[in-house]
N, C-alpha and C positions, 0 to 999 in steps of 0.2 A: 505492500499499499503505500502512495507516496504522502512525504511527510509534510504539513502546512509549514516550512520556514517561517511564514510571514507572524506565525504566534510561539515562532523558538525562539525562549531567552537562550542570548550567546553568552550567559553566566553556565548557563548548563554545561554548555562544551569547553568553559575553564575547568568546571568540576569535575568533569571525564575526564579530561586532559592528567589532573592533578592524582585522581584515583588509580588513575590509567599506570602511571609511572610512581604512584608511592602502596599501589597494593594493598591501602590504606587508611581508609575513614578518617582515624584521627591523625597519621600523617596528612593526606590530603587539607583536613579544615588545619592544621598548623601552616601548612606551607599556602593559605589562602587566606589566613589569618577571619574565619570563619568558626562557629560553633561547629561538633560532631553533631548535632541535630538539624544545623541546617544543609551540610552536607550531604546527608541523608533523606532531606524533604528535594534537594534537589535530584539526588540518582531520581529519585519514585517520578516527578514530572517527566524526568526527560526516558527514562521506562516506559511510562503510559506512552509516550510521544514516538517512540520506536515501537512499542509494541515488544520488550525482550529485556530479559532482566542483567544487563550486562555484567555484570559483576556477581557472585556465589560467594557470601562469605564462607570461611572457614576459619580453620587452627591456624594456619599459616597465614591468612590474609586471603584477601578478594581479589580472587578467581576469574579473569573476563571471561563472557563466554563466547562465542564464536563471532559472533555479531560483532560483538566488540572490538574483538581484534582485527576482522574487515573494517570497521570505519575508521578506526583507531588513526590509521597512516595517515590520511585524507582530514584526518579535523585535523592533527598537526599541525600539518599543511596549510590548514584553511587558517587555521590561530596567526602559522608562521607571516601567511603573506595578508593578516590584519594588524601584526606590531610592525609591521615591516612600513605598512602604507599609514601606520598614521605615528611614526618615526622622525624624531624632528633631524633630518641628516645632515653633520658637520660638513661645514664649509673647507673644501682644502684647498685653500690659497694656493698651491705646491701644482696642483692643476690645469689643463687650459681651462680659461675663463673670459669671458669678453661682456663689458661691462659699455651700455650704454648712456651716452651722456651727455644733456643739453646744456652747452654755457652759453652766459650774455659776453658780449665782447671784453670788460672791467673781467666777469669772473674767467674767463680762458686765460685773459694776459696776467691775472694777478694771481691766481691760482694752479693753472694746469701744470704751467711750468714744475714747482715741489712737486704736484702730484705727482705727477709721470714718471720723476726722480726717484720718489719712495716706493711706489709699486713696483719698478724697473727693480730697486736694489732687493724690496723683498720678495718678490713672485714675478721673474721674468716670464712665466709661460703665461700673464694674464695682457691681456690685449685692452685699450679704453676707445670703444667707437664715440669720439666726439661729433658733435652736430649745433647748431646756433640755436639758443634757446628763444623760440615767438610765444609771450603772453598769451596770443589770440589763439593758442593751437595747445600747449602747455597740456591744459587740462585732457583734450584727447590722447594725445600721449603717453601721459602718463599712467590715465585708465587704461588702455591698451597692450600697455608692454611695450612700447614701439621705445620709450627710454625709461630707463632705472631712475634715473634720478634729473632732477633740473638745478640748475644753480645761477643762479643770480639776485638782482631786485625784480622778486616776484607779489603781483598783489595777491590779494586774499581768495586762495584759492578754493574755501569752502572744507568743510569737516572731514569732506573725506581724505583727505592730504595732509598729510604729516609734513611740519620744516623743523628747520633747526637753524639755528643763525650760526653760520661761520666767521664774518667778518663786520665791522662795524665801520662806517668810513664818513667822511664829508667830503664836501666839493670845497672847491681853491679855484684861484684864478690863474688860468698860466698866462707867460709874455713871453716873449725873448727876453734875454736881462738886458739890455738898454735899452728897452720900451719906457714912453716918456709916462707911463703910471707907475713905473719902478721908484722914482725918485723922493716918494713921498708917501707917507700911507695912503690905501685904497678908502677913495671913501664911494657913497651910492651916487652921488653925484657923476663921478670919472667915471664909473663900472658903467651908468646907465649910457653914459654920452661917445662910449668908446660903440670901436664896431669889433663883431662877435665870432668870432669860427662857434659854427655851432654842430655837436656832434650829437648825432640821428640816423634812423634806419631812411630809407631810400625812401619810404611810405609815409613817414611822421611830415607834419606841417609845423607842429612845436612837437618838443619834447618836457624830457622829467624835472627838468632845467627853467623850461620857460613856466611852466605850472608852480613850481618853486619862485620864481621869483614872481608871480602872479600876485602872491600871498601878504608880497610886500607892498604890491602896486606899482613892482616895476617891470617895461618891456625891451628888452632889449634891442636893439640891429644890429639882425643877423645880416653879413655880408655873404656868407658862404655856410655849406652845407655839405656836409662829408659823414660817412661810415665807419673808415678806417684809422684807428689809432696811426698808423705810422705814417699817416700820410701830415699828422699832425707839424711837427718839429721842421719838418724844411715849409710850410706853410706860414710860421710865426717867425722863423729868420729870416725871411725875406717883404714881410709884410708890415702891417699897425692891428692887426687883428688881436683879440685875445679869448682864449678859451676857458671853459668851466670844465675842469674834469675832478673826478672823484679823486682822492688825495693820494689814495695806491697805487694809480694809474700815472699821475704827474710825478711819483717819486722814480717811475721808470724810463721818463723823459732824461735824456742826457744832462746831467745837471751843468755841463762849464756852458749850456747855449740858450738856459730856458730862469725866469726866475717864476716864484710859486709865492705866491699870497696869498693870504685866508679873503674870505667872502666878506662886505662891510656889512653884514648882517648876520642875523640868530639864524641858525640853522639845525632844523632836527637830524641826527643821529641816520644813513642810509647803510640798511642793512644788507646783507649779503648773504643769502640762502641756500639750504639744500629744500630739497622738496622732494616727495617721492608718495608714492598713493599708500592711505594708510593699509591696506587690505598684505601690504607686503611688507609689512614694519617686522614680522616675525623671522622672514627668511635669514638666515647665516648668511648668505653670500652682498644682502641688500647689509645689513649690521657690519661686514668688511668693511663695504667701500665708504657708508660711512662715517666709522671709524678713521678710515685713513685720510675723509677729507676733517674730520676735524683735528686729529696731527698736523697735516701742515698747514692746518689757518690758526694752528694755539700763538698764543703770545707766547714769547720769548720769555724763560730762558729758552722753553722747550721746546723742539722742532716744527718750524712752522714759518708763516711768511712773513717776514720783514717787508718795510717800505723802501728800501733800498736793495736793490737787485744790478749783478753788474752786466754793460750792453753787449755783453756773449749770449747770457741766460735771455735779454732783451729780443735780441735777432734771432735763439735760436723759436722765442713765441712770436714771430713774425712772419714765422713761414709756418705755423700750425692754424691761423685766424684765418 
C-alpha cells in the first residue's frame, strides 16, 4: 500500500534512524534528547503508517524486521540529503569565485585599487567583475543577482536591501595651484562667480553638487561638464575653471598642480556605502566580500583607504574606470 507522505512526520524518520543504529530505545532517546516514551510513541506511529513492526524487542536489543532493513538505507540517504540541503556551506576563498560589483566613479577610483590588491594577495583565484553603478537600475540588478554588491553614494533603496557605510567624505573646491581663488580664503561670492567644471553623467542636466548648492541658494555657472575624472587635471591646468569633488577623489589628483580648498558652506557628510539584497545576507561568500570592503576602507592604522595615493596607483585606476 502507498504511504501518505503528506502526513508523515519527518521526526519519525529521525527516530527510526537512531533506533536502527543504536538497536536500543534508551540509547536512541539519549542520542536525540527525548524520553524513552517519546521514542516508543514515535515508533508506534511509524509502525502504523508503514504497517510493519519495524523493530522487535529482545533481551539483546531491538532487532529490525526485514521491512526495516529494506528501508533503512534509502531513509538514511534521504536524511543525509536533507542535512546537506539545510547546512550552510562554508565559503572557500581558495576556490574559483567571481563577484559582480557595481561601483560609482568615485568608489571605483578610491576603493577598487586597494580592494583588488587585498583580494589578489589573499585569494588569487577570485575574480572581480566590475561595472558602473546606475542608481536607476541598481534595485533590479540586486534583486536579480546580476550584481552582488553596489558601492557608491546610493539613495534609499527600501527595506529589502541592506547597506553598510564604508567611507564618509565631504566636497572640496579644486583649482589649479595659481588660480585667482587661491590668493585668499574662498568666499561664497567668489565661489558663485567662478566658472565651474561639473562632474556629471552624460544624461544629467544637474548633479548631486547642484542639489546641495541649491540648499544654500547658490547656482553655479557651469561652463563644461565631463564624466571622467582623468580629464580633470588637464582641464584645470589650462583654464580658469574650478571643480567640486569629494575630498577622497581630490586627494588622488597630482598635488603639485592643484589647490584644494574647503567649500565656503556648511555641508553634510557624504556617505559611500555598500548595498546588497537582504535575502542574501547570510551567504558566506557575500559576507566575505563585504568583510574585504570593510577592511580596505577601515581608518588608519588599520589597513584601509588613505587620502594620499601614489601617481602610479592613480594611473592603474585610470585604466579600470
